[in-house]
C-alpha positions in Angstrom: -45.0 -22.7 -35.6 -45.1 -21.7 -39.2 -43.0 -20.8 -42.2 -42.5 -17.4 -43.7 -45.7 -16.2 -45.6 -46.3 -17.2 -49.2 -47.4 -15.2 -52.2 -50.8 -16.8 -52.0 -51.2 -15.8 -48.4 -50.3 -12.2 -49.1 -52.7 -12.1 -52.1 -55.5 -13.5 -50.0 -54.8 -10.8 -47.3 -55.0 -8.2 -50.0 -58.2 -9.7 -51.4 -56.6 -10.0 -54.9 -57.0 -12.6 -57.6 -54.0 -14.1 -59.3 -52.5 -11.7 -61.8 -49.0 -12.1 -63.3 -48.3 -8.4 -63.2 -49.5 -7.9 -59.6 -48.0 -11.2 -58.5 -44.6 -9.9 -59.4 -45.0 -6.8 -57.4 -46.4 -8.7 -54.4 -43.5 -11.2 -54.6 -41.0 -8.3 -54.5 -42.8 -6.8 -51.4 -42.9 -10.3 -49.8 -39.2 -10.9 -50.4 -38.4 -7.5 -48.9 -40.6 -8.2 -45.8 -39.0 -11.6 -45.3 -35.5 -10.1 -45.6 -36.4 -7.5 -43.0 -37.9 -10.2 -40.8 -34.7 -12.3 -40.9 -32.6 -9.3 -40.0 -35.1 -8.0 -37.4 -35.0 -11.4 -35.7 -31.2 -11.3 -35.7 -30.8 -14.1 -38.3 -32.3 -16.6 -35.9 -34.6 -18.0 -38.6 -33.5 -18.4 -42.2 -35.8 -17.7 -45.2 -36.6 -21.4 -45.5 -37.5 -21.8 -41.8 -40.5 -24.0 -40.9 -40.3 -23.4 -37.2 -41.0 -19.6 -37.3 -43.2 -18.3 -34.4 -46.7 -17.4 -35.5 -46.2 -13.8 -34.5 -43.2 -13.4 -36.9 -45.3 -15.1 -39.7 -48.1 -12.6 -39.1 -45.7 -9.6 -38.9 -44.1 -10.6 -42.3 -47.5 -11.1 -43.8 -48.8 -7.7 -42.7 -45.5 -6.0 -43.6 -45.5 -7.4 -47.2 -49.1 -6.3 -47.7 -48.2 -2.8 -46.5 -45.1 -2.6 -48.8 -47.3 -3.6 -51.7 -49.9 -1.0 -50.9 -47.1 1.6 -50.3 -46.6 1.9 -54.0 -49.8 4.0 -54.0 -48.1 6.6 -51.8 -44.6 7.1 -53.3 -44.1 10.4 -51.5 -45.5 9.2 -48.2 -48.9 10.7 -48.6 -52.2 9.4 -50.0 -55.3 11.2 -51.1 -58.3 10.7 -48.9 -61.2 12.1 -50.9 -62.7 15.2 -49.5 -60.6 15.0 -46.4 -57.5 15.9 -48.4 -54.0 14.3 -48.1 -53.0 12.0 -45.3 -49.4 11.2 -44.4 -48.5 7.5 -44.3 -46.3 6.6 -41.4 -43.1 4.7 -42.3 -43.5 2.1 -39.5 -46.5 -0.1 -38.8 -47.0 -0.4 -35.0 -48.7 -3.8 -35.4 -45.7 -5.2 -37.3 -43.3 -3.8 -34.8 -45.3 -5.2 -31.8 -45.4 -8.7 -33.4 -41.6 -8.7 -34.1 -40.9 -7.3 -30.6 -42.8 -10.3 -29.1 -40.4 -12.6 -30.8 -37.2 -10.7 -31.5 -34.1 -10.2 -29.4 -34.1 -7.6 -26.7 -31.8 -4.7 -27.7 -30.2 -2.5 -25.1 -28.9 0.9 -25.7 
């Protein structure tokens, strides 16, 4: 069991050093990811939960890093050198799979 991710964990995943400007952006992405996780898990775990399943912790960690990096593709596309422009999907299948392993089953 774990708690929701911290700013330091997200920064480590992104391989970034502490930076007041970037930390503010990361913190915003992290707050949005945790808010999504709380709603996605049907409010079963609060934002201060310490008994969060590891899958939910990992999902929020990956989601917050993705949201932070998403700022480089405001229109949903990102340049890929000589290959041209690539569309960035709005959902991360790994995050969805991790939440599905923990979250409530929804019918219909």
